[in-house]
Residue frames as a rotation matrix with the C-alpha (Angstrom) as fourth column:
MET 1
-0.439 -0.884 0.158 20.97
0.291 0.027 0.956 -17.92
-0.850 0.466 0.246 -143.70
ARG 2
0.276 0.538 -0.797 20.22
-0.542 -0.597 -0.591 -15.88
-0.794 0.595 0.127 -146.98
ARG 3
0.113 -0.146 0.983 19.83
0.583 0.811 0.054 -17.98
-0.805 0.567 0.177 -150.12
ASN 4
-0.584 -0.382 -0.716 21.30
-0.355 -0.673 0.649 -16.67
-0.730 0.633 0.257 -153.36
GLU 5
0.282 0.749 0.600 18.76
0.446 0.451 -0.773 -16.80
-0.849 0.486 -0.207 -156.20
ARG 6
-0.824 -0.549 -0.139 19.66
0.071 -0.344 0.936 -16.46
-0.562 0.762 0.322 -159.88
ILE 7
0.234 0.967 -0.103 16.84
0.115 -0.133 -0.985 -14.90
-0.965 0.218 -0.142 -161.81
LEU 8
-0.690 -0.441 0.573 16.95
0.571 0.155 0.806 -15.59
-0.445 0.884 0.145 -165.57
PRO 9
-0.653 0.478 -0.588 15.31
-0.590 -0.807 -0.001 -13.21
-0.475 0.346 0.809 -167.93
THR 10
-0.312 0.626 0.715 12.02
0.267 0.780 -0.566 -15.00
-0.912 0.014 -0.411 -168.87
VAL 11
0.596 0.665 -0.449 10.85
-0.215 -0.406 -0.888 -12.90
-0.773 0.626 -0.099 -171.78
PRO 12
0.047 -0.609 -0.792 13.89
-0.987 -0.151 0.057 -13.26
-0.154 0.779 -0.608 -174.04
ALA 13
-0.831 -0.366 0.419 14.04
-0.346 0.930 0.125 -16.99
-0.435 -0.041 -0.900 -173.41
THR 14
-0.025 0.915 0.402 10.38
0.209 0.398 -0.893 -17.40
-0.978 0.062 -0.202 -174.30
LEU 15
0.624 0.235 -0.745 10.82
-0.579 -0.502 -0.643 -15.52
-0.525 0.833 -0.177 -177.55
ALA 16
-0.371 -0.846 -0.384 13.84
-0.917 0.269 0.294 -17.57
-0.146 0.461 -0.875 -178.48
GLY 17
-0.715 0.150 0.683 11.97
-0.012 0.974 -0.227 -20.82
-0.699 -0.171 -0.694 -177.84
ALA 18
0.390 0.921 -0.020 9.05
0.033 -0.036 -0.999 -19.71
-0.920 0.389 -0.045 -179.95
ALA 19
0.315 -0.351 -0.882 11.39
-0.900 -0.406 -0.160 -18.86
-0.302 0.844 -0.443 -182.80
VAL 20
-0.755 -0.644 0.124 12.95
-0.594 0.751 0.288 -22.32
-0.279 0.144 -0.950 -182.65
VAL 21
-0.362 0.710 0.604 9.54
0.237 0.697 -0.677 -23.99
-0.902 -0.101 -0.420 -182.63
SER 22
0.562 0.598 -0.571 8.41
-0.345 -0.459 -0.819 -21.89
-0.752 0.657 -0.052 -185.62
VAL 23
-0.130 -0.708 -0.694 11.49
-0.981 -0.009 0.192 -22.86
-0.142 0.706 -0.694 -187.62
LEU 24
-0.876 -0.193 0.442 10.99
-0.208 0.978 0.014 -26.55
-0.435 -0.080 -0.897 -186.86
PHE 25
0.006 0.970 0.241 7.27
0.175 0.236 -0.956 -26.34
-0.985 0.048 -0.169 -187.78
ALA 26
0.510 0.138 -0.849 8.04
-0.703 -0.502 -0.504 -24.65
-0.495 0.854 -0.159 -191.08
PHE 27
-0.539 -0.788 -0.298 10.68
-0.833 0.444 0.331 -27.26
-0.128 0.426 -0.896 -191.85
CYS 28
-0.692 0.343 0.635 8.22
0.102 0.918 -0.384 -30.09
-0.715 -0.201 -0.670 -191.12
VAL 29
0.380 0.901 -0.209 5.55
-0.079 -0.194 -0.978 -28.51
-0.922 0.388 -0.003 -193.30
LEU 30
0.244 -0.372 -0.895 7.94
-0.944 -0.301 -0.132 -28.12
-0.221 0.878 -0.425 -196.20
TRP 31
-0.796 -0.589 0.137 9.22
-0.560 0.804 0.199 -31.67
-0.227 0.081 -0.970 -195.78
THR 32
-0.351 0.758 0.550 5.68
0.212 0.637 -0.741 -33.07
-0.912 -0.143 -0.384 -195.68
ALA 33
0.550 0.584 -0.597 4.71
-0.404 -0.440 -0.802 -31.08
-0.731 0.683 -0.006 -198.77
CYS 34
-0.150 -0.697 -0.702 7.74
-0.985 0.044 0.168 -32.39
-0.086 0.716 -0.693 -200.64
VAL 35
-0.916 -0.263 0.303 7.12
-0.279 0.960 -0.009 -36.01
-0.289 -0.093 -0.953 -199.67
ASN 36
-0.533 0.795 0.290 3.28
0.609 0.598 -0.521 -36.24
-0.588 -0.101 -0.803 -199.76
HIS 37
-0.516 0.365 -0.775 2.37
-0.486 -0.870 -0.085 -33.60
-0.705 0.333 0.627 -202.26
SER 38
0.351 0.736 0.578 -0.33
0.255 0.519 -0.816 -34.31
-0.901 0.434 -0.006 -204.85
GLU 39
-0.738 -0.612 -0.284 0.97
-0.181 -0.226 0.957 -34.68
-0.650 0.758 0.056 -208.37
ARG 40
0.444 0.878 0.179 -1.52
0.116 0.142 -0.983 -34.15
-0.889 0.457 -0.038 -211.23
THR 41
-0.693 -0.712 -0.115 -0.26
-0.115 -0.048 0.992 -34.94
-0.712 0.701 -0.049 -214.68
VAL 42
0.556 0.818 -0.151 -2.25
-0.266 0.002 -0.964 -34.34
-0.788 0.576 0.219 -217.84
GLY 43
-0.549 -0.814 -0.190 -0.81
-0.522 0.156 0.838 -36.42
-0.653 0.560 -0.511 -220.65
LYS 44
-0.738 0.182 -0.650 -1.65
-0.573 0.341 0.745 -38.87
0.358 0.922 -0.148 -223.39
TYR 45
-0.586 0.478 -0.654 -3.58
0.415 0.870 0.264 -41.19
0.696 -0.117 -0.709 -221.09
GLY 46
0.415 0.905 0.097 -5.49
0.425 -0.287 0.858 -38.60
0.804 -0.315 -0.504 -219.07
VAL 47
0.246 -0.197 0.949 -5.26
-0.672 -0.740 0.021 -37.15
0.698 -0.643 -0.315 -215.57
PHE 48
0.120 -0.286 -0.951 -3.26
0.515 0.837 -0.187 -38.93
0.849 -0.467 0.247 -212.86
THR 49
0.361 -0.017 0.933 -3.31
-0.705 -0.659 0.261 -38.07
0.610 -0.752 -0.250 -209.14
ARG 50
-0.374 -0.612 -0.697 -0.90
-0.028 0.759 -0.651 -40.01
0.927 -0.224 -0.301 -206.95
ASN 51
-0.850 0.083 -0.520 -2.33
0.526 0.145 -0.838 -38.88
0.006 -0.986 -0.167 -203.61
LEU 52
-0.259 0.845 0.467 -6.02
0.406 -0.343 0.847 -38.08
0.876 0.409 -0.255 -203.91
ALA 53
0.409 0.452 -0.792 -6.40
0.891 -0.013 0.453 -37.58
0.195 -0.892 -0.408 -200.14
ALA 54
-0.392 -0.669 -0.632 -3.97
0.766 -0.617 0.178 -34.64
-0.509 -0.414 0.755 -200.22
VAL 55
-0.838 0.156 0.523 -6.11
0.302 -0.665 0.683 -32.70
0.454 0.730 0.510 -202.71
PRO 56
-0.778 0.597 -0.195 -8.66
-0.043 -0.360 -0.932 -30.53
-0.627 -0.717 0.305 -200.95
GLY 57
0.001 0.921 -0.390 -12.23
-0.674 -0.287 -0.681 -31.08
-0.739 0.263 0.620 -202.20
VAL 58
-0.915 -0.335 -0.223 -11.50
-0.389 0.595 0.703 -34.24
-0.103 0.730 -0.675 -204.23
THR 59
0.032 0.998 -0.046 -14.65
-0.900 0.009 -0.435 -35.58
-0.434 0.056 0.899 -205.90
GLU 60
0.218 0.149 0.965 -15.87
0.017 0.988 -0.156 -38.89
-0.976 0.050 0.213 -207.24
SER 61
0.981 0.170 -0.095 -15.47
-0.082 -0.086 -0.993 -37.65
-0.177 0.982 -0.070 -210.80
VAL 62
0.289 -0.950 -0.117 -11.72
-0.948 -0.267 -0.173 -37.30
0.133 0.161 -0.978 -210.33
GLN 63
-0.247 -0.331 0.911 -11.58
-0.554 0.819 0.147 -40.83
-0.795 -0.468 -0.386 -208.94
ALA 64
0.645 0.553 0.527 -13.50
0.132 0.599 -0.790 -42.12
-0.752 0.579 0.314 -211.96
VAL 65
0.854 -0.395 -0.338 -11.08
-0.486 -0.379 -0.787 -40.41
0.183 0.837 -0.515 -214.34
TYR 66
-0.073 -0.925 0.372 -8.17
-0.976 0.143 0.163 -41.89
-0.204 -0.351 -0.914 -212.42
SER 67
0.015 0.151 0.988 -9.64
-0.186 0.972 -0.145 -45.42
-0.982 -0.182 0.043 -212.66
LEU 68
0.910 0.370 0.186 -10.35
0.122 0.189 -0.974 -45.06
-0.395 0.910 0.127 -216.38
ALA 69
0.605 -0.753 -0.260 -6.88
-0.770 -0.469 -0.434 -43.64
0.205 0.462 -0.863 -217.01
SER 70
-0.177 -0.679 0.712 -5.30
-0.778 0.540 0.321 -46.56
-0.603 -0.497 -0.624 -215.17
LEU 71
0.382 0.396 0.835 -7.22
0.162 0.861 -0.483 -49.07
-0.910 0.320 0.265 -217.29
GLN 72
0.995 -0.011 -0.097 -6.15
-0.096 -0.273 -0.957 -47.25
-0.016 0.962 -0.273 -220.44
PHE 73
0.335 -0.941 0.040 -2.53
-0.935 -0.326 0.140 -47.13
-0.119 -0.084 -0.989 -219.29
TYR 74
-0.382 -0.483 0.788 -2.29
-0.476 0.834 0.280 -50.93
-0.792 -0.268 -0.548 -218.94
SER 75
0.630 0.650 0.425 -4.32
0.075 0.494 -0.866 -51.68
-0.773 0.578 0.262 -222.09
LYS 76
-0.431 -0.811 0.396 -2.42
0.451 0.187 0.873 -52.62
-0.782 0.555 0.285 -225.22
ALA 77
0.059 0.541 0.839 -5.09
0.997 -0.081 -0.018 -51.27
0.058 0.837 -0.544 -227.51
PRO 78
-0.849 -0.341 0.404 -4.89
0.360 -0.932 -0.032 -47.59
0.388 0.119 0.914 -228.53
GLN 79
-0.029 0.829 -0.558 -7.21
0.993 -0.041 -0.114 -45.49
-0.117 -0.557 -0.822 -226.36
LEU 80
0.236 0.194 0.952 -8.60
0.324 -0.939 0.111 -41.99
0.916 0.283 -0.285 -226.36
PRO 81
-0.818 -0.501 0.284 -7.52
-0.062 -0.415 -0.908 -39.71
0.572 -0.760 0.308 -223.49
ALA 82
-0.506 0.634 -0.585 -9.67
0.844 0.503 -0.184 -40.39
0.178 -0.587 -0.790 -220.46
SER 83
-0.312 0.357 -0.881 -10.37
0.495 -0.730 -0.471 -36.72
-0.811 -0.583 0.051 -219.86
ALA 84
-0.947 -0.082 -0.311 -10.93
-0.205 -0.593 0.779 -35.79
-0.248 0.801 0.545 -223.49
PRO 85
-0.009 0.999 0.043 -14.53
-0.424 0.035 -0.905 -35.38
-0.906 -0.026 0.423 -224.62
ILE 86
-0.549 -0.088 0.831 -15.63
0.574 0.683 0.451 -37.58
-0.607 0.725 -0.324 -227.49
ILE 87
-0.160 0.431 -0.888 -16.54
-0.510 -0.806 -0.300 -35.43
-0.845 0.405 0.349 -230.47
ARG 88
-0.198 0.191 0.961 -18.36
0.669 0.743 -0.009 -36.97
-0.716 0.641 -0.275 -233.37
ALA 89
-0.983 -0.184 -0.005 -18.52
0.112 -0.618 0.778 -35.42
-0.147 0.764 0.628 -236.79
GLY 90
-0.550 0.810 0.202 -21.78
0.236 -0.081 0.968 -33.80
0.801 0.580 -0.147 -237.64
GLY 91
-0.309 0.441 0.842 -22.72
-0.785 -0.618 0.035 -32.71
0.536 -0.651 0.538 -234.14
PRO 92
-0.395 0.210 0.894 -24.65
-0.749 0.489 -0.446 -34.75
-0.531 -0.847 -0.036 -231.56
ALA 93
-0.997 0.033 0.065 -25.64
0.060 0.869 0.491 -38.26
-0.040 0.494 -0.869 -232.53
ALA 94
-0.425 0.901 -0.092 -29.12
-0.838 -0.353 0.415 -38.33
0.342 0.253 0.905 -233.95
ALA 95
-0.104 0.502 0.859 -31.76
-0.665 0.607 -0.435 -40.64
-0.740 -0.616 0.270 -232.59
PRO 96
-0.885 -0.250 0.392 -31.97
0.067 0.766 0.639 -43.97
-0.460 0.592 -0.661 -234.45
THR 97
-0.472 0.717 -0.513 -34.47
-0.881 -0.374 0.290 -43.93
0.016 0.589 0.808 -237.26
VAL 98
-0.491 0.421 0.763 -37.24
-0.077 0.851 -0.520 -46.47
-0.868 -0.314 -0.385 -236.83
VAL 99
-0.755 0.208 -0.621 -38.30
-0.642 -0.047 0.765 -47.88
0.130 0.977 0.170 -240.17
SER 100
-0.044 0.832 0.554 -41.77
-0.663 0.390 -0.639 -49.28
-0.747 -0.395 0.534 -240.06
GLN 101
-0.965 -0.259 0.032 -42.16
-0.169 0.713 0.680 -52.57
-0.199 0.651 -0.732 -241.83
SER 102
-0.246 0.917 -0.315 -45.27
-0.944 -0.153 0.292 -53.21
0.220 0.369 0.903 -243.80
LEU 103
-0.812 0.054 0.581 -47.16
-0.238 0.878 -0.414 -56.13
-0.533 -0.475 -0.701 -242.33
PRO 104
-0.819 0.569 -0.072 -49.77
0.164 0.352 0.921 -58.18
0.550 0.743 -0.382 -244.16
PRO 105
-0.173 0.842 0.511 -53.38
-0.777 -0.436 0.455 -57.54
0.605 -0.318 0.730 -243.19
THR 106
-0.601 -0.051 0.797 -54.55
-0.709 0.494 -0.503 -59.51
-0.368 -0.868 -0.333 -240.19
ASP 107
0.389 0.834 0.390 -57.22
-0.457 0.543 -0.704 -61.21
-0.800 0.095 0.593 -242.28
SER 108
0.207 -0.393 -0.896 -54.70
-0.958 0.106 -0.268 -62.27
0.200 0.913 -0.354 -244.92
PRO 109
0.957 0.181 0.228 -54.58
-0.235 0.942 0.238 -66.09
-0.172 -0.281 0.944 -245.16
LYS 110
0.028 -0.975 0.219 -51.30
-0.484 0.179 0.856 -67.94
-0.874 -0.130 -0.467 -244.96
PRO 111
-0.152 -0.135 -0.979 -50.03
-0.980 0.146 0.132 -69.31
0.125 0.980 -0.155 -248.27
ALA 112
0.704 0.488 0.516 -51.44
-0.541 0.839 -0.056 -72.79
-0.460 -0.239 0.855 -248.81
VAL 113
-0.212 -0.875 -0.436 -48.18
-0.974 0.226 0.020 -74.62
0.081 0.429 -0.900 -249.36
LEU 114
0.697 0.439 -0.567 -48.43
-0.453 0.882 0.125 -78.31
0.556 0.170 0.814 -250.24
ASP 115
-0.314 -0.790 0.526 -46.59
-0.926 0.131 -0.355 -79.51
0.211 -0.599 -0.772 -247.15
ASN 116
-0.951 -0.138 -0.276 -46.80
-0.097 0.983 -0.158 -82.93
0.293 -0.123 -0.948 -245.50
ARG 117
-0.636 0.770 0.037 -50.14
0.015 0.060 -0.998 -82.20
-0.771 -0.635 -0.049 -243.84
ARG 118
0.117 0.714 -0.691 -51.82
-0.757 -0.386 -0.527 -81.14
-0.642 0.585 0.495 -247.07
LEU 119
-0.506 -0.351 -0.788 -50.20
-0.789 0.557 0.258 -83.96
0.348 0.752 -0.559 -249.02
PHE 120
-0.989 0.148 0.025 -51.61
0.119 0.874 -0.471 -86.50
-0.091 -0.463 -0.882 -246.60
ALA 121
-0.325 0.929 -0.179 -55.05
-0.089 -0.218 -0.972 -84.85
-0.942 -0.300 0.153 -246.54
LEU 122
-0.063 0.259 -0.964 -55.14
-0.954 -0.299 -0.018 -84.63
-0.293 0.918 0.266 -250.34
GLY 123
-0.719 -0.268 -0.641 -54.26
-0.502 0.838 0.212 -88.28
0.481 0.475 -0.737 -250.81
ALA 124
-0.907 0.402 0.123 -56.65
0.139 0.562 -0.815 -89.37
-0.397 -0.722 -0.566 -248.06
ILE 125
-0.090 0.936 -0.339 -59.66
-0.378 -0.348 -0.858 -87.68
-0.921 0.051 0.385 -249.65
GLU 126
-0.038 0.048 -0.998 -58.82
-0.996 -0.078 0.034 -88.63
-0.076 0.996 0.051 -253.23
THR 127
0.150 0.001 -0.989 -57.89
-0.500 0.863 -0.075 -92.31
0.853 0.506 0.129 -252.85
GLY 128
0.980 0.064 0.188 -57.24
-0.197 0.425 0.883 -93.08
-0.024 -0.903 0.430 -249.19
ASN 129
0.235 -0.969 -0.075 -53.55
-0.880 -0.245 0.407 -92.68
-0.413 -0.030 -0.910 -250.13
ASN 130
0.475 -0.020 0.880 -53.73
0.246 0.963 -0.111 -95.65
-0.845 0.269 0.462 -252.52
ASP 131
-0.301 -0.726 -0.618 -50.93
-0.442 -0.468 0.765 -95.33
-0.845 0.503 -0.181 -255.11
ASN 132
-0.914 -0.080 0.398 -52.57
0.252 0.658 0.710 -97.84
-0.318 0.749 -0.581 -257.51
GLU 133
-0.030 0.992 -0.126 -55.96
0.459 -0.098 -0.883 -96.11
-0.888 -0.084 -0.452 -257.71
ILE 134
-0.952 -0.121 0.280 -57.24
0.305 -0.365 0.880 -95.15
-0.004 0.923 0.385 -261.16
GLY 135
-0.559 0.760 -0.332 -60.21
-0.228 -0.526 -0.819 -92.81
-0.797 -0.382 0.467 -261.40
GLN 136
0.251 0.788 0.563 -63.29
0.477 0.405 -0.780 -93.07
-0.842 0.464 -0.273 -263.63
ALA 137
0.957 0.064 -0.284 -61.88
-0.184 -0.626 -0.758 -90.41
-0.226 0.778 -0.587 -265.96
GLY 138
0.664 -0.745 -0.068 -58.43
0.451 0.471 -0.758 -92.06
0.597 0.473 0.648 -265.95
GLU 139
0.619 -0.456 0.639 -56.94
-0.675 -0.726 0.136 -90.08
0.402 -0.515 -0.757 -263.04
VAL 140
0.415 -0.588 -0.694 -53.73
0.341 0.808 -0.481 -91.63
0.844 -0.037 0.535 -261.74
SER 141
-0.635 -0.773 -0.023 -51.69
0.161 -0.103 -0.982 -91.83
0.756 -0.627 0.190 -258.54
ARG 142
-0.423 0.428 -0.799 -52.92
0.906 0.206 -0.370 -91.32
0.006 -0.880 -0.475 -254.98
TYR 143
-0.647 0.117 -0.754 -53.56
0.155 -0.947 -0.280 -87.66
-0.747 -0.298 0.594 -255.83
GLN 144
0.164 0.797 0.581 -55.78
0.764 0.271 -0.586 -88.42
-0.624 0.540 -0.564 -258.86
ILE 145
-0.183 -0.347 -0.920 -54.03
-0.359 -0.847 0.391 -86.36
-0.915 0.402 0.031 -261.50
MET 146
0.866 0.498 -0.031 -55.16
-0.173 0.242 -0.955 -86.50
-0.468 0.833 0.296 -265.12
PRO 147
0.338 -0.784 0.521 -52.50
0.754 0.557 0.348 -88.16
-0.563 0.275 0.779 -267.34
SER 148
0.442 -0.156 0.883 -52.44
0.703 -0.551 -0.449 -85.12
0.557 0.820 -0.134 -269.64
VAL 149
0.870 -0.139 0.473 -51.65
-0.364 -0.830 0.424 -82.89
0.334 -0.541 -0.772 -266.68
TRP 150
0.744 -0.613 0.266 -49.08
0.118 0.512 0.851 -85.39
-0.658 -0.601 0.453 -265.37
LYS 151
0.356 -0.622 0.697 -47.19
0.928 0.321 -0.187 -85.36
-0.108 0.714 0.692 -268.69
HIS 152
0.757 -0.055 0.651 -46.93
0.163 -0.949 -0.270 -81.60
0.633 0.311 -0.709 -268.48
TYR 153
0.683 -0.472 0.557 -44.65
-0.729 -0.474 0.494 -81.97
0.031 -0.743 -0.668 -265.45
SER 154
-0.110 -0.722 0.683 -42.98
-0.620 0.587 0.521 -85.37
-0.777 -0.366 -0.513 -265.83
ARG 155
-0.091 -0.016 -0.996 -42.06
-0.923 0.377 0.078 -87.92
0.375 0.926 -0.049 -268.49
SER 156
-0.942 -0.275 0.194 -42.23
-0.334 0.832 -0.444 -90.73
-0.040 -0.483 -0.875 -265.98
SER 157
-0.116 0.920 -0.374 -45.11
-0.556 0.252 0.792 -93.20
0.823 0.300 0.483 -266.18
TYR 158
-0.664 -0.134 -0.735 -44.56
0.473 0.686 -0.552 -94.57
0.579 -0.715 -0.393 -262.69
TYR 159
-0.099 0.744 0.661 -47.88
-0.333 -0.650 0.683 -93.30
0.938 -0.153 0.312 -261.42
ASP 160
0.795 0.443 -0.414 -47.77
0.165 0.500 0.850 -95.66
0.584 -0.744 0.324 -258.45
ASN 161
-0.190 -0.919 -0.346 -44.39
0.817 0.047 -0.575 -94.33
0.545 -0.392 0.742 -257.24
PRO 162
0.618 0.551 -0.561 -45.06
0.781 -0.511 0.358 -92.06
-0.089 -0.659 -0.746 -254.23
GLN 163
-0.171 -0.755 -0.633 -41.89
0.503 -0.619 0.603 -90.01
-0.847 -0.216 0.486 -254.76
VAL 164
-0.869 -0.136 0.476 -42.68
0.495 -0.293 0.818 -89.33
0.028 0.946 0.322 -258.42
SER 165
0.022 0.969 0.248 -46.34
0.807 -0.163 0.568 -88.57
0.590 0.188 -0.785 -257.77
ARG 166
0.422 0.078 -0.903 -45.41
0.768 -0.559 0.311 -86.23
-0.481 -0.825 -0.296 -254.95
ALA 167
-0.618 -0.728 -0.297 -43.06
0.417 -0.623 0.662 -84.26
-0.667 0.285 0.688 -257.20
VAL 168
-0.704 0.439 0.559 -45.74
0.536 -0.189 0.823 -83.94
0.466 0.879 -0.102 -259.88
ALA 169
0.325 0.886 -0.330 -48.36
0.892 -0.172 0.417 -82.91
0.313 -0.430 -0.847 -257.30
GLN 170
0.014 -0.412 -0.911 -46.05
0.679 -0.665 0.311 -80.24
-0.734 -0.623 0.270 -255.91
GLN 171
-0.906 -0.419 0.055 -45.54
0.308 -0.565 0.765 -78.67
-0.290 0.710 0.641 -259.33
HIS 172
-0.429 0.825 0.368 -49.22
0.598 -0.046 0.800 -78.76
0.677 0.564 -0.473 -260.26
TRP 173
0.345 0.520 -0.781 -50.22
0.936 -0.258 0.242 -77.29
-0.075 -0.815 -0.575 -256.88
SER 174
-0.365 -0.588 -0.722 -47.77
0.492 -0.780 0.387 -74.39
-0.790 -0.214 0.574 -257.36
SER 175
-0.925 0.054 0.375 -49.14
0.337 -0.338 0.879 -73.73
0.174 0.940 0.295 -260.84
LEU 176
0.006 1.000 0.009 -52.74
0.778 -0.011 0.628 -73.59
0.628 0.003 -0.778 -259.58
ARG 177
0.244 0.027 -0.969 -51.74
0.859 -0.470 0.203 -71.34
-0.450 -0.882 -0.138 -256.72
ALA 178
-0.736 -0.593 -0.326 -49.97
0.356 -0.749 0.560 -68.87
-0.576 0.296 0.762 -259.02
SER 179
-0.715 0.538 0.446 -52.95
0.436 -0.155 0.886 -68.78
0.546 0.828 -0.124 -261.39
PHE 180
0.279 0.857 -0.434 -55.38
0.903 -0.080 0.422 -68.12
0.327 -0.510 -0.796 -258.54
LYS 181
-0.001 -0.356 -0.934 -53.24
0.700 -0.668 0.254 -65.32
-0.715 -0.653 0.250 -257.09
LYS 182
-0.923 -0.363 0.129 -52.92
0.331 -0.574 0.749 -63.69
-0.198 0.734 0.650 -260.49
GLN 183
-0.458 0.825 0.330 -56.68
0.489 -0.076 0.869 -63.68
0.742 0.560 -0.368 -261.01
THR 184
0.524 0.766 -0.373 -57.76
0.694 -0.129 0.709 -62.68
0.494 -0.630 -0.599 -257.51
GLY 185
0.145 -0.567 0.811 -54.80
-0.244 -0.815 -0.526 -60.70
0.959 -0.121 -0.256 -256.17
ARG 186
0.327 -0.038 0.944 -54.65
-0.945 -0.019 0.326 -62.74
0.005 -0.999 -0.042 -252.95
GLU 187
-0.782 -0.620 -0.068 -53.18
-0.608 0.782 -0.137 -65.95
0.138 -0.066 -0.988 -251.64
PRO 188
0.132 0.839 -0.527 -55.48
-0.462 0.523 0.717 -68.98
0.877 0.149 0.456 -251.81
ASP 189
-0.140 -0.118 0.983 -56.27
-0.960 0.258 -0.105 -70.84
-0.241 -0.959 -0.149 -248.62
SER 190
-0.861 -0.243 0.446 -56.65
-0.211 0.970 0.122 -74.60
-0.463 0.011 -0.886 -248.24
PHE 191
0.059 0.963 0.262 -60.32
0.213 0.244 -0.946 -74.45
-0.975 0.112 -0.191 -249.25
ASP 192
0.540 0.105 -0.835 -59.52
-0.667 -0.552 -0.500 -72.57
-0.514 0.827 -0.229 -252.46
MET 193
-0.428 -0.835 -0.345 -56.71
-0.883 0.306 0.355 -74.93
-0.191 0.457 -0.869 -253.37
TYR 194
-0.699 0.184 0.691 -58.79
0.091 0.981 -0.169 -78.07
-0.709 -0.055 -0.703 -253.06
VAL 195
0.458 0.880 -0.123 -61.56
0.023 -0.150 -0.988 -76.59
-0.889 0.450 -0.089 -255.19
LEU 196
0.327 -0.428 -0.843 -58.98
-0.909 -0.387 -0.156 -75.80
-0.259 0.817 -0.516 -257.87
TRP 197
-0.709 -0.684 0.174 -57.53
-0.635 0.725 0.267 -79.31
-0.309 0.079 -0.948 -257.57
ASN 198
-0.643 0.484 0.594 -60.81
0.206 0.856 -0.475 -81.20
-0.738 -0.183 -0.650 -257.65
THR 199
0.496 0.864 -0.086 -62.58
0.195 -0.208 -0.958 -79.37
-0.846 0.458 -0.272 -260.47
CYS 200
0.349 -0.313 0.883 -61.98
0.937 0.109 -0.332 -78.62
0.008 0.943 0.331 -264.12
TYR 201
-0.687 -0.690 -0.230 -59.87
0.675 -0.722 0.152 -75.61
-0.271 -0.050 0.961 -265.02
GLY 202
-0.865 0.328 0.380 -61.98
-0.071 -0.829 0.554 -72.42
0.497 0.453 0.741 -264.99
TYR 203
-0.077 0.900 -0.430 -64.80
0.659 0.369 0.655 -73.82
0.748 -0.233 -0.621 -262.88
TYR 204
-0.060 0.020 -0.998 -63.95
0.953 -0.298 -0.064 -71.81
-0.298 -0.954 -0.001 -259.75
ALA 205
-0.918 -0.309 -0.247 -63.39
0.218 -0.917 0.334 -68.64
-0.330 0.253 0.910 -261.80
SER 206
-0.647 0.736 0.199 -66.82
0.173 -0.112 0.979 -69.08
0.743 0.667 -0.054 -263.41
LYS 207
0.290 0.725 -0.624 -68.30
0.820 0.149 0.553 -68.98
0.494 -0.672 -0.552 -259.91
GLY 208
0.563 -0.118 0.818 -66.46
-0.168 -0.985 -0.026 -65.73
0.809 -0.123 -0.575 -259.12
PHE 209
-0.501 -0.784 -0.367 -64.25
0.130 0.351 -0.927 -67.61
0.856 -0.512 -0.075 -256.64
GLN 210
-0.305 0.519 0.798 -67.19
-0.907 -0.414 -0.077 -67.53
0.291 -0.747 0.597 -254.22
PRO 211
-0.989 -0.147 0.032 -67.62
-0.149 0.928 -0.342 -70.70
0.021 -0.343 -0.939 -252.10
ALA 212
-0.406 0.905 0.130 -71.38
-0.261 0.021 -0.965 -70.07
-0.876 -0.426 0.228 -251.71
ARG 213
0.310 0.529 -0.790 -71.88
-0.887 -0.138 -0.440 -70.51
-0.342 0.837 0.427 -255.47
LEU 214
-0.696 -0.645 -0.315 -70.08
-0.713 0.674 0.193 -73.86
0.087 0.359 -0.929 -255.66
ASP 215
0.110 0.646 -0.755 -71.79
-0.348 0.737 0.579 -77.19
0.931 0.200 0.306 -256.13
PRO 216
0.651 0.217 0.728 -72.61
-0.749 0.025 0.662 -78.61
0.125 -0.976 0.179 -252.65
VAL 217
0.941 -0.338 -0.037 -70.58
0.340 0.937 0.078 -81.75
0.009 -0.086 0.996 -253.33
VAL 218
0.200 -0.903 0.380 -67.49
0.492 -0.243 -0.836 -79.72
0.847 0.354 0.396 -254.27
ARG 219
0.140 -0.089 0.986 -67.95
-0.600 -0.800 0.013 -77.44
0.788 -0.593 -0.165 -251.30
ASP 220
0.894 0.257 0.367 -68.36
-0.448 0.510 0.734 -80.39
0.001 -0.821 0.571 -248.93
ARG 221
0.737 -0.670 -0.084 -65.22
0.635 0.730 -0.254 -82.15
0.232 0.134 0.963 -250.15
ALA 222
0.035 -0.731 0.681 -63.20
0.167 -0.668 -0.725 -78.93
0.985 0.139 0.099 -249.90
GLN 223
0.387 0.174 0.905 -64.36
-0.778 -0.465 0.422 -78.45
0.495 -0.868 -0.045 -246.34
ARG 224
0.997 -0.071 0.027 -63.39
0.050 0.880 0.472 -82.03
-0.057 -0.469 0.881 -245.47
PHE 225
0.354 -0.922 0.157 -59.92
0.650 0.122 -0.750 -81.30
0.672 0.367 0.643 -246.83
VAL 226
0.012 -0.300 0.954 -59.67
-0.393 -0.878 -0.272 -78.19
0.919 -0.372 -0.129 -244.66
ASN 227
0.775 0.361 0.519 -60.73
-0.609 0.207 0.766 -80.18
0.170 -0.909 0.380 -241.60
LEU 228
0.855 -0.499 -0.143 -58.04
0.504 0.864 -0.004 -82.81
0.125 -0.069 0.990 -242.20
VAL 229
0.044 -0.867 0.496 -55.36
0.404 -0.438 -0.803 -80.14
0.914 0.236 0.331 -242.63
GLU 230
0.124 0.053 0.991 -56.38
-0.678 -0.724 0.124 -78.34
0.724 -0.687 -0.053 -239.45
ARG 231
0.966 0.217 0.141 -56.51
-0.253 0.674 0.694 -81.62
0.055 -0.706 0.706 -237.54
GLY 232
0.557 -0.825 -0.095 -52.93
0.716 0.535 -0.449 -82.30
0.421 0.182 0.889 -238.62
GLU 233
-0.087 -0.576 0.813 -51.84
0.004 -0.816 -0.578 -78.85
0.996 -0.047 0.073 -237.41
SER 234
0.525 0.378 0.763 -53.28
-0.703 -0.313 0.639 -79.37
0.480 -0.872 0.101 -233.92
């Protein structure tokens, strides 16, 4: 028995199907571009990109700008545009100027201030810190100050009062220090100050302010004073 066969034209059908597929593909591409397209906006707060993955060749610099722009957008403080270069008046910022400070010479002695250590050492050598001691020449207080010198700084006659004697000693010490610095052009050390304290005015100057020319007794007592001060510092 002969079978009837219906032969459909294959070529036209194939072309028609390809056309339909092409139309659908184009529609999908357009729809995807409309929905997932990359939007780049340059405005007051910089560059924004909603879909970084859709931008071909996106770099880390664009991501950094996006992050900075986002921080600026939510900040209440006024900000410069994230993508705008910062321009300073006068061209590029100059390197900071380093001003050298003049330092004292390394061999320069520290100022011999009559602090607690020197006060104790001074009283210990002069009288053993005895407030009632009176010297052979009439020196008063634990620091053995001549009454004529005392009256130059205080009207009080309470020589045995440690607070009063300390105040007088401080003033006399400062006066001797200023006189020495004026004559020599340098700060006196503890040795110099005790020599000035323990001798008559002008004695140290007559020796050219040279320890080697001092009387051995004066030099020995000054060195003992220095030793006591240094012992108190250690």
